[in-house]
VOPAMAR-986428 format. One record per residue (C-alpha): residue number from 0; residue in three letters; y, z, x. Coordinates in steps of 0.001 Angstrom, whole numbers, plus 500000, padded with zeros to 6 digits. Layout:
N
+-----+---------+--------+--------+--------+
: num : residuo :      y :      z :      x :
+-----+---------+--------+--------+--------+
: NUM :     ALA :      Y :      Z :      X :
...
+-----+---------+--------+--------+--------+
This chain:
191
+-----+---------+--------+--------+--------+
: num : residuo :      y :      z :      x :
+-----+---------+--------+--------+--------+
:   0 :     MET : 501220 : 444187 : 514395 :
:   1 :     ARG : 498314 : 445768 : 513836 :
:   2 :     SER : 495763 : 444549 : 512063 :
:   3 :     PRO : 495379 : 446098 : 508062 :
:   4 :     ALA : 491192 : 446571 : 509277 :
:   5 :     PHE : 492687 : 449007 : 512519 :
:   6 :     LEU : 495549 : 451316 : 510234 :
:   7 :     LEU : 492879 : 451881 : 507635 :
:   8 :     ALA : 489873 : 453057 : 510699 :
:   9 :     ALA : 492598 : 455115 : 511888 :
:  10 :     LEU : 493280 : 456789 : 508440 :
:  11 :     ALA : 490057 : 457671 : 508319 :
:  12 :     LEU : 489760 : 459054 : 511539 :
:  13 :     ALA : 492571 : 460931 : 510656 :
:  14 :     LEU : 491431 : 462097 : 507498 :
:  15 :     ALA : 487741 : 462934 : 508695 :
:  16 :     ALA : 489487 : 465087 : 511740 :
:  17 :     CYS : 490762 : 467231 : 508705 :
:  18 :     GLY : 487336 : 468038 : 507896 :
:  19 :     SER : 487128 : 470274 : 504967 :
:  20 :     ALA : 490321 : 472539 : 505720 :
:  21 :     PRO : 491585 : 473757 : 502190 :
:  22 :     PRO : 494721 : 472805 : 501229 :
:  23 :     ALA : 497806 : 475076 : 502046 :
:  24 :     ALA : 498135 : 476708 : 498578 :
:  25 :     ALA : 494335 : 477800 : 499223 :
:  26 :     ASP : 495124 : 479479 : 502599 :
:  27 :     ALA : 497991 : 481323 : 500643 :
:  28 :     ALA : 495298 : 482123 : 497827 :
:  29 :     ALA : 492451 : 483136 : 500215 :
:  30 :     VAL : 494920 : 485776 : 502402 :
:  31 :     ALA : 496444 : 487297 : 498729 :
:  32 :     ASN : 493242 : 487997 : 497706 :
:  33 :     GLY : 491841 : 489438 : 501080 :
:  34 :     SER : 489028 : 486777 : 501975 :
:  35 :     ALA : 490780 : 485521 : 504681 :
:  36 :     TRP : 489385 : 487760 : 506644 :
:  37 :     GLY : 485763 : 487360 : 505328 :
:  38 :     ALA : 484649 : 489251 : 501999 :
:  39 :     PRO : 487650 : 491349 : 499865 :
:  40 :     PRO : 487503 : 494776 : 500817 :
:  41 :     VAL : 485946 : 497656 : 498320 :
:  42 :     PHE : 488360 : 499882 : 497055 :
:  43 :     PRO : 487473 : 502835 : 495739 :
:  44 :     THR : 487269 : 502949 : 491408 :
:  45 :     LEU : 490701 : 504210 : 490110 :
:  46 :     THR : 490175 : 507189 : 488584 :
:  47 :     GLY : 492792 : 509516 : 488119 :
:  48 :     ARG : 495698 : 509859 : 489662 :
:  49 :     VAL : 494390 : 511245 : 492805 :
:  50 :     VAL : 491103 : 509181 : 494320 :
:  51 :     ASP : 489677 : 511710 : 496973 :
:  52 :     GLN : 487451 : 509049 : 498271 :
:  53 :     ALA : 487234 : 510728 : 501657 :
:  54 :     ASN : 486582 : 514407 : 500289 :
:  55 :     LEU : 489760 : 516178 : 501718 :
:  56 :     LEU : 490982 : 517558 : 498943 :
:  57 :     PRO : 489598 : 520971 : 496934 :
:  58 :     ALA : 489334 : 520671 : 493207 :
:  59 :     ALA : 492152 : 522817 : 492697 :
:  60 :     GLU : 494456 : 520997 : 495090 :
:  61 :     GLU : 493429 : 517920 : 493232 :
:  62 :     GLN : 494140 : 518626 : 490078 :
:  63 :     ARG : 497516 : 520862 : 490641 :
:  64 :     LEU : 498409 : 517045 : 492468 :
:  65 :     THR : 497642 : 515386 : 489720 :
:  66 :     ALA : 499434 : 517555 : 487155 :
:  67 :     ALA : 502472 : 516996 : 489279 :
:  68 :     SER : 501815 : 513077 : 489813 :
:  69 :     ASP : 501534 : 513218 : 486128 :
:  70 :     ALA : 504551 : 515227 : 485100 :
:  71 :     LEU : 506684 : 512774 : 487612 :
:  72 :     GLU : 505787 : 509629 : 485507 :
:  73 :     ARG : 506484 : 511538 : 481875 :
:  74 :     GLU : 509933 : 513072 : 483119 :
:  75 :     VAL : 511416 : 510022 : 485603 :
:  76 :     GLY : 509182 : 506742 : 485164 :
:  77 :     PRO : 507468 : 506106 : 488162 :
:  78 :     GLN : 503875 : 506262 : 488832 :
:  79 :     TYR : 502204 : 508213 : 491983 :
:  80 :     VAL : 498766 : 508014 : 493499 :
:  81 :     ILE : 497388 : 509838 : 496329 :
:  82 :     VAL : 493951 : 508046 : 497674 :
:  83 :     THR : 491815 : 509101 : 500309 :
:  84 :     VAL : 489564 : 506886 : 501871 :
:  85 :     SER : 486952 : 506490 : 503841 :
:  86 :     GLY : 487579 : 503504 : 505666 :
:  87 :     LEU : 489979 : 500489 : 505633 :
:  88 :     GLN : 487133 : 497942 : 506171 :
:  89 :     GLY : 488806 : 496327 : 509557 :
:  90 :     ARG : 491945 : 495766 : 507900 :
:  91 :     SER : 495597 : 497496 : 508785 :
:  92 :     ILE : 496619 : 500086 : 506884 :
:  93 :     GLU : 499272 : 498325 : 505624 :
:  94 :     ASP : 497304 : 495086 : 504031 :
:  95 :     PHE : 495070 : 497663 : 502874 :
:  96 :     GLY : 497530 : 499588 : 501069 :
:  97 :     VAL : 499566 : 496202 : 499637 :
:  98 :     GLN : 496245 : 495164 : 498433 :
:  99 :     LEU : 495065 : 498261 : 496591 :
: 100 :     GLY : 498383 : 498562 : 495514 :
: 101 :     ARG : 497990 : 495329 : 493887 :
: 102 :     ALA : 494356 : 495323 : 492412 :
: 103 :     TRP : 494745 : 498748 : 490843 :
: 104 :     GLY : 498442 : 497851 : 488968 :
: 105 :     ILE : 500150 : 500724 : 490218 :
: 106 :     GLY : 503769 : 501367 : 488521 :
: 107 :     SER : 504823 : 498941 : 485706 :
: 108 :     ARG : 505495 : 495793 : 486090 :
: 109 :     ALA : 508647 : 495435 : 484658 :
: 110 :     HIS : 510209 : 498240 : 486844 :
: 111 :     ASN : 507326 : 497717 : 489891 :
: 112 :     ASP : 507652 : 501046 : 490783 :
: 113 :     GLY : 504656 : 502249 : 491773 :
: 114 :     ILE : 503964 : 504152 : 495149 :
: 115 :     LEU : 500805 : 504756 : 496940 :
: 116 :     LEU : 499894 : 507879 : 499435 :
: 117 :     ILE : 497145 : 506596 : 501565 :
: 118 :     VAL : 495303 : 508649 : 504339 :
: 119 :     ALA : 492162 : 507142 : 505826 :
: 120 :     PRO : 490855 : 509881 : 508095 :
: 121 :     ASN : 488303 : 508234 : 509699 :
: 122 :     GLU : 491292 : 505512 : 511487 :
: 123 :     ARG : 494132 : 508326 : 511717 :
: 124 :     LYS : 496048 : 506667 : 509444 :
: 125 :     VAL : 498151 : 507236 : 506751 :
: 126 :     ARG : 500805 : 504973 : 504420 :
: 127 :     ILE : 503701 : 505514 : 501876 :
: 128 :     GLU : 503573 : 502222 : 500013 :
: 129 :     VAL : 506317 : 501878 : 497940 :
: 130 :     GLY : 506108 : 499379 : 495053 :
: 131 :     LEU : 509651 : 497216 : 495374 :
: 132 :     GLY : 511115 : 498812 : 492440 :
: 133 :     LEU : 511424 : 501750 : 494381 :
: 134 :     GLU : 512318 : 500974 : 497618 :
: 135 :     ARG : 516113 : 501952 : 497661 :
: 136 :     ARG : 514594 : 505588 : 495948 :
: 137 :     VAL : 511915 : 505730 : 499200 :
: 138 :     THR : 513061 : 503900 : 501435 :
: 139 :     ASP : 511172 : 502997 : 504924 :
: 140 :     PRO : 512815 : 505647 : 506959 :
: 141 :     TYR : 512234 : 508196 : 504444 :
: 142 :     ALA : 508675 : 507673 : 504729 :
: 143 :     ALA : 508590 : 507818 : 508110 :
: 144 :     ARG : 510002 : 510678 : 508494 :
: 145 :     VAL : 507676 : 512378 : 505787 :
: 146 :     ILE : 504609 : 511192 : 507355 :
: 147 :     ASN : 506006 : 512160 : 510627 :
: 148 :     GLU : 507663 : 515877 : 509613 :
: 149 :     ARG : 505555 : 516892 : 506908 :
: 150 :     ILE : 502392 : 515265 : 506904 :
: 151 :     LEU : 501026 : 514532 : 510265 :
: 152 :     PRO : 501968 : 517933 : 512007 :
: 153 :     ARG : 499578 : 519671 : 509359 :
: 154 :     PHE : 497167 : 517244 : 509691 :
: 155 :     ARG : 496970 : 517631 : 513571 :
: 156 :     GLU : 495643 : 521462 : 513053 :
: 157 :     GLY : 493281 : 520297 : 510526 :
: 158 :     ASP : 494887 : 520552 : 507601 :
: 159 :     TYR : 494541 : 517737 : 504991 :
: 160 :     PRO : 495385 : 519210 : 501661 :
: 161 :     GLY : 498207 : 520810 : 503122 :
: 162 :     GLY : 499464 : 517381 : 504335 :
: 163 :     ILE : 499063 : 515978 : 501618 :
: 164 :     ASP : 500562 : 518685 : 499061 :
: 165 :     ALA : 503597 : 518726 : 501736 :
: 166 :     GLY : 504113 : 514977 : 502191 :
: 167 :     SER : 503999 : 514555 : 497859 :
: 168 :     ALA : 506626 : 517444 : 497081 :
: 169 :     ALA : 509086 : 515101 : 499503 :
: 170 :     ILE : 507805 : 512171 : 497670 :
: 171 :     ILE : 508142 : 513573 : 494596 :
: 172 :     ALA : 511489 : 515451 : 494950 :
: 173 :     ARG : 512920 : 511656 : 496625 :
: 174 :     LEU : 511743 : 510327 : 493049 :
: 175 :     ARG : 513421 : 513100 : 491276 :
: 176 :     SER : 516638 : 513439 : 493080 :
: 177 :     ARG : 519804 : 512340 : 490984 :
: 178 :     GLN : 521293 : 511411 : 494305 :
: 179 :     THR : 522707 : 507575 : 494221 :
: 180 :     ASP : 521571 : 504627 : 496048 :
: 181 :     ALA : 524524 : 505033 : 498256 :
: 182 :     GLU : 523975 : 508246 : 498950 :
: 183 :     ILE : 519873 : 507932 : 499807 :
: 184 :     ALA : 521488 : 504837 : 501903 :
: 185 :     ALA : 523894 : 507039 : 503905 :
: 186 :     GLU : 521707 : 510257 : 504139 :
: 187 :     ASP : 518780 : 507575 : 505316 :
: 188 :     HIS : 521123 : 505991 : 507902 :
: 189 :     ILE : 520511 : 502491 : 506054 :
: 190 :     LEU : 523415 : 500129 : 506663 :
+-----+---------+--------+--------+--------+
């Protein structure tokens, strides 16, 4: 049997080896606020339904997209915001999108019905970030089709406004659709 002094010394060494590592809850909080990767991202200011930090949209197109997003929210409910960013600050577009949606508070808390179209031209990335309350309407397969069939072909031709417009029209059409969740699941081949 080991002496109490030996056990205390072993315990002290074990605690010293832990150093100043934060508890698991602190690690989770660091990931949630972005500080696990260094400084949290600096997001553009939410100035309206279209935030064109990357300056891809002419003013008339920005106004038209703003009006379409406003009409969607008034008539159907979900909040839709288009954002172009000058950079993702070393993050994946998925991580950036989730953090941006949370920071801006897109959609209602009760319904979690926010949706973001994110364009990062410098990294050549596009994402449709969907709140949990809309995942049955704007499914992952549908979002992928919108990006691959509507947005990217126009972007490849250098037509950023056309790609954003085509993607927005498809997103808004799906949100306005009277299809049931079951019909959407069948159309999007979700079992």
